N, C-alpha and C positions, 0 to 999 in steps of 0.2 A: 355364581357357580363359589364356591371358595377356593381360595385361592391354595397351592400350597407354599411350603415353608422351607429357607434353605437357611440351616443354624451352623454356627462354626462356634465351638466349644472355645478355640484356640487358633486364631488366625494363624500363628508362627509355628506352631506346632500340633498338626490336626491330622498326622498321619501315623498309623501303627501298624510295621512290618511284621508278617507274620510269613512260619517257614513251614517248608513239606512235609516235616514229621509232625508239627503241632496242626496241620490242617488231616492229613491221615485218620489223625486221635479222634476229632472233633466231627468227622463226616461218617465217622464206620456205620456200616448200616442203611447208608443214602444210594440212591438210586439214580442211574444218568441220565442228564437233561435230555426231553423228546429231540427228534429230527425236524427240525426247520427248516426250511429253505433260504438261501442268504445267509446263515449260520455256520460259526466253526464251536466246537468242542476242545477247550485248551483244559489242558492238567496240569494247574499251578505250579513252580516252586516255591518262589516267593507274592505275596501278597501283597500290595501298598492300600492298606486300607485307610479311608480318608474320614475319621470317625465325628460325629457333630452336625453327619448330615442328613438329613430327612424328608421324605415327600408326604411324611404323616402329617395331617391339617390338626393343629392344637384346637381346644373346646376351652371353654372354662368349667368349671368343678361345676358350678351354680345350673348353669345351664344343662349339664349329664343328670344333673340332684334329678331337676325338674321333669326332663325326659322320663327316667324313670321309673318316678312315681304316676307323670300320664301313662306310659304304657300296664303298670299294674292295674290302673283304674278300667283298662278298655280291654287288655286281655288277660288281666287274673296274674298272680304270683308267678305260678307254677312254668307259664310260656313265658314271662317274662324273664326268669331265670334262664332258660335253657336261649334266649336272646343275650343274656349279657354271657354267657360261657364261650357264645359263639362270638361275639363280638370281642370277647377278650383273648380267644384263639387268634383271631383277624389281628389285632393289634399287635399283638406277639409276634407273628411272622412277618410284618410290615417291619416290628421294632429289629428286626434281624437284618433288613433291606440293607445296601450301601454300595457307597461309586468305591472303586478298585483301580488299581491300574495294576495288573499281573505279569510278571515273566515266567512265561513255561513252554509247553512242550501241546504240539496237536495231541490228540489223542490217540494212545497206542503207540506212537510215532518215537523217532526222533529229530523231527519237526521243530527247529525254536518260535518262541517270538514272542509280542509286546502287546498284550490286548487292554483297554480300560473299559469302563461303563458298569449301569448299575445291575447287581445280582440280589440275590434271594437274601443270603448271608456271603461276609469274607470269606468263611472257613469251609465252601465247597471244594471236594475233594476235584469235581470238573465242574466247571463254566460253560456258561453257553453266552458268546456274543457275539454280535454280525460281525460279518466278514470286514465290513468298512472300519470297523474298531478294532479290528485286527491289523498287524504289521508282522511279517516273517520278518528273520533275524537267521545270518548264517552264527556268528560266534558271540559267545556268553556273554565276554565284553560290549559285544555292541547292545544285546538287550540290556544290560544294566545300563548304558549311557542313556538310552533311549527311554525307559523307564527313568531314568532322573529328570529329564526333559520335559518328561509329561507330569511329573509333580511339579517343578518350577511352572508351568502354565497354569496347572490347575491352582498354585495357592496366589497368584497373580492375576486370575482372572473369576472374578465369581458370577457371572453372567453366564459363561461359557458353562459352569459346571452346572448351573439352574438347569440350561438346557439340558445338558446329561440327566440328570437326575430324572428331568420328566420323562425322556426316552425308554422306551422297554422296547428288548428285545422281539416281544412277541406280538408288536401293533404294526408291523411289514410297512412303517413311515420310512420316510428317510430319514437316517441317525444323523444329529450333530456333528460335524467335522473337527477336527483342531488344523491348525495350519503348522502342519510340520511335514518336513522334506522328505518323506517318504512313502511308499507304494501298499497299497494295503493289500491283505490277502484275496486270492482272485479264486473262483467257484473251482478250477481246479484243484488249488492245494488245498482249501476244506474238503475238497470229497476224499484226500488221504487219506482221513481218519478212519480207525479200525471201527468195525461194525461193533454192536451189543449186546452181547448173548442173550438167548432169550432165557427167562426163568419160570418157563413153565413145565409141565410134568407132561409129557409126551400121548399118557391116556390119562385124561381129568374121567375121575371115578364119583365127581360129587353128589350124591342125593338130592333132590328136590330142584328146583325150578333155578338156574345161576342167573344172578346178578353183576352185569359190571354195569359202571356207574362213571361217566365221563366228567371229569368235573369236580372237587373237592370244595367247594367257595361256602360262604354261610348260608347261602339259601338250602341247597341239596344235604345239609347234616342240618338242619333246623327244620324244614320239611318235608324232603324225600325222605330221609333212608327210615326215619320213625315212624314213616308211614306207608310204605312199599311191605305189604305180609305175603307169609308162604314164599320167599323167597331165600336161597343161600348165597349169601354173599362173597361171589367168585372175584372180581378184579373192580379196583378204583383204578382209575387213571389220573390223575389227577399233575397239573404242570410243575408244579413248587415242589423239588425234591422231601425236602422239609414237613411240609405240610401234609403231602404225601405219605412219609413214613408214617408220622405221629395217626394221621386219621385212618390208615391203613389199620394200627394196633389198638385204636378204638373202638371203631366200629367191627373188627373180626374178619377183615375181608384175606383171603386167601393167597390173590396175587394184588399187588402192588407193580405201578408203571406209571412213568411220564409222559410215552407217547402211545395214543392209539394204535397208531399203526403196527406197531410190537405186539400189539394182544388180536391183530385180524386171523393170524393160521390157528391160534387156542379158540377164537371163537366159531370157527370152521368146524372146529370137533365135539363142540357141545350139543345139547339136544334139547332146543325149545329155549335159547338163551334170551333173557331179558334185557336188554339197550336202553338206560336212560344217559340223556346227551344234557349236560349241564355246563357246556365249558361256554368259550366266548362266541358269542353269537355268530363272528364271521365265519365262525368251524364248521357250526351246525350242518349244512348240507352237507361238506366233504365227509364228515363222520358218517352221516348218515348212510350215503351213496357206499360207502367203505365197507358198514358192517352189512347191509342189504346186499351187498354183492358178494360176501363172504359165506353168508350162511341166509338162506332165502328164508326159515324157519325164526330168527329173530324177531321177537317181540319189540318194536322200537317205540320208545318215547322221545319228544324233542321239546324242552323247554321252549317259550314265546321269545323271541320269534322263532319261526320255522328257518325263516328266509330275509336277505336283506339288501338283496337286489334283483333285476328281473331275471340275469343269467342266474339265477342261484336257482330262482321260482321254476323257471323252466325243465333244472337238472333235478330237482326234488318234485314235478308233478307227475311223471310216470310212474311214479311210484306210491304215489295217494290214487293213482286214479286205479292201477292195479290190484286187485281185490287178493290176489295170492300174495300179497304183503301187510303186513300190521304195520304202522305207522300212526300213532297218536302224535296231539299236539296240545302243548300243555296253558291254555287258556284259562287259570282254576276258577275266572269269577263266572265263569258259566255252570259249577257247582255248587254254586251258594245258593243255600236253601230259600232266600230269600228273593233269588234270579229265578229258581224253579217257580215259585210261587208265581212273581211275574210274569211269565211266561204261561202260564193257567190262567189266567185272568186276561190276559190278552189275546187268547186263543180265540175267543167269538169276536171281536171285536171288527166295527165296522168305520172303514174309511180308516186313512193313515195315523201313526203314531208321532208325539211330538217328544222328544226326549233330549234332554240339558242334562249334561254330567260336566261338575266342575273340580277339579281334581288341583290338591297340591300334592305336588310331586317331591319324592325323597330328595337331599341334599346330596350333592357328590362334589370335590374337590375338581380341581381342572385339569386335575393328572390322571382322574379317574379314567379305566379304561372304557367305559360308556364313550369317551369323547373323542378315542382316535379312530382318525380316519378307517380306518381297515372295518370298522364295528357299525358303521351306518351312524343314525342320528340319535337323539332319546325319541324320538318317532317310535324308532324300530324296538329300542329298550322299554320305553314304558308306555307312551300313549297306543301301539298297539294292543293292550288288553280292551282300552275303550271301544276301539275301534271295532276288534271283534267283539265285544258285545253289544254294538248296535248291528251288527249283520245278524247278531244271532234272533235278537230280539225284534228286527222288523222283518228277517225270513225273506228279502226279498234284494233284486239285484240294485246295486249302487248305479247312479246315472248321472251325478253333478256336485262337484266339491267347489264350494270357495273357502278360502284360506285369510288371514290375517295375523301378522306377527310384526313386532318390532325390527330393528337392528339385529337381536341375536334372537330365534325361533327357538332355539333351545333350552332358553329362559322360561320364556310367556308365547303361547301362540293360543289362537281361535281356527278352530274347522267346522264347517259345517257340511253335513253329508244329505245330500237327496236321493230316495229311491225311488222302484218305480211306481209306487203304489203315492206317493206322493210324502210316504214320511219324511223327518226331518230328524237327524243324529247332529247335535252341535254339542264340540267340548271345548271347552275352555279348560289349561293346563299351562301350571308352569310352577317354578319355585318362590313364586312369593305368598308371603302369608305367614303364618305361626306355623312351622314343623316340628311342634313338641310330639303331635300324633304320630310324626311319619306320616306314609301316604294316605292321604285324606279324599272321602271320594260326597259329595253331594250329586243322587240324581233324582232329577223330576222326570215325571212319564205323564202324557196326557193322552186319553182320546176318545171318543164318545163322550159318556158322562162317568168318564173314570180318570181320577187320578190318582198318584201316587208318587209318594217323597219317601226316596231313601237317607238318611242320615249315617253315613261309612258302616254300612252295616250292623250299627249298634241298634238302629229305630229304625221302621218302616213304616207310615200312615197309607193307609188306603182308604180313597172318597169314593162309594159307590151307590147308585142311586137312592140318595139320600141316605147314607147309613157311613159311619168310620169307624176302622178296624184298624188294631195298633197290633204292631207282630215287634216284639225285642230280641235280640241277642244278644246275651255275654256268656264267654266272654266275642271278641267279636271276630266274627268268620267269614273267612277270603277265601272258603271252599277246597283248601289244598289238601284238607283230610277226605274229605269227598273225593278229588279230582286221582287221587294215588290210591285209594280202595276200588275205586273202577277199574285202574288199570290192571291191577295186585287181581283181582274177578277177573279180568276179560286174560288175564294171561294163565291163569289156572283153568278155567274153562273152557279155554280155545273160543275165546269171544273175539266181536270185529269192535274195531275200534268206533269210539261214538263220534272223533273228528271227518265229517265227509271231509270231498272232493269241492263239493258248491260253496261251504264256510273256505275251505282251504282257498278256494280263488279267489274269492270276493274280498277277505279280510287281506291276503299277500296285496291283490291289484290296487286297495285301497292306502295300501301302509305306503305302498314304490310311488302313485301317484301325487299322496301329498307330501312326501318326501322332497321327492320333483320342484313340485310347486313352491318350498316352505326355499328351500336351498335356494330356487329362480327369483321370489319374491312374487311369484306368479298369485293371479288374488282367484282368477275363474276358470273352472277347467272342466269339461263334457269328458266322458267315459266310455270309450266303444265298447256298446253293447255285445256286438256280434261279437266281438275278440271274446268277451266274456262266457258266452254261449258257448263257444268252440274248446275254450281251456274247460267248462263246467262237464262236457261229456266225459263219460267213463269210457275206457278202455271196450271194445268189442260191441 
């Protein structure tokens, strides 16, 4: 894992003070932060911005250049240019992030407070803080005094600064606390904030199929929006208000929001809306259930992973089972042309298949949201792709798992899964090795007299019956275009989702069992096949 950095341009003078007039001018057109449990939304009058502090990792220019050239070689100039553009956008958004100490008021009230924490930008007119990092005050003089006390603490405690820098209010983890003799805000105090007025028309009249996108990260900008066809871009929900404003304008969304709950009433009025969920992994089920409840006609697409716990699995399962709902799951490797060819080759196999996937995963800093305790593990975030691929290719129930990992299974792990027909899928994954090509995968499949070797979906070699066939793909194709085209077609033609209840149950159960084993250091486990059969049954 790459470490985040803490940089001070000048330890003696690293505060810049911003005032209300400047903040209001800089934040014109920005929308209010989302309503998140255990948080407060503060309107700042004075912001003490701690400059020279960053959570972004530094990369050598030489490394960046080599990685760029590598991507051009395997994905082509056009696609690489799009990735570079999205990477620059993310870097710009992250470059605005700052640690601040704020003197202000609870939104829409005269209740004064002082707050500290990490923000998307130091000049937001409304800032979201965890309530443990907000301190109500009675007098203005008391507020100024407390702010000075916090500034003094930060100037002489770099370790505590680093803790706060790594903490994000959206993570739902315990925030770092400072040793000050003050009582933090209570839930009842935070609840006194004025509600946000909806921005939607009372009677939406847009032609075409309305699209609601939840999450405006680099992935949906690169892969989702360019390939979802036949939709009108109705609403974008992105938690970062700066990014939401920019992306809403760039992609032509009619409405922009930061909180999906403020969109539900609007969605209830739409006819056959399409909703794509590409937000934090921990929110997928909450968002899905909320939209399916608001409008049963929603065509819902959930990016992987659909769930990150058994509790979430059991909440979403009834909607997957019930055929009146449309719920598609975004495992793009099922749509890769090479994988489709593999499925046809394995169709008439006799006996078990032996599948080995060796994966070099993506680099992430240790402050990346994938490592938040609330977001599950990298098994949920990454390895789930190949767990699901094993389920797809074998077509059988899993019955046994073995796991091996070192002191940090998120860095490197090996998992083997045995299925009912004695097929075995072995996954070797981690961030060791050369990462210039991004996520890299080598897949070896053997059964009967058939051997298939896939090299990062650039080349596939098939040995069968004494013959050798070679298939090539350039640029590298990982199935995103085919997946979103399939979803768009199903929305237009009122078709059914491709991802069924059986695969949903098997993939989710494997993800959860493997996570439990790796967390506990457990090496072997049998799966309850009777319970699997029960979960796989459709309603009625």
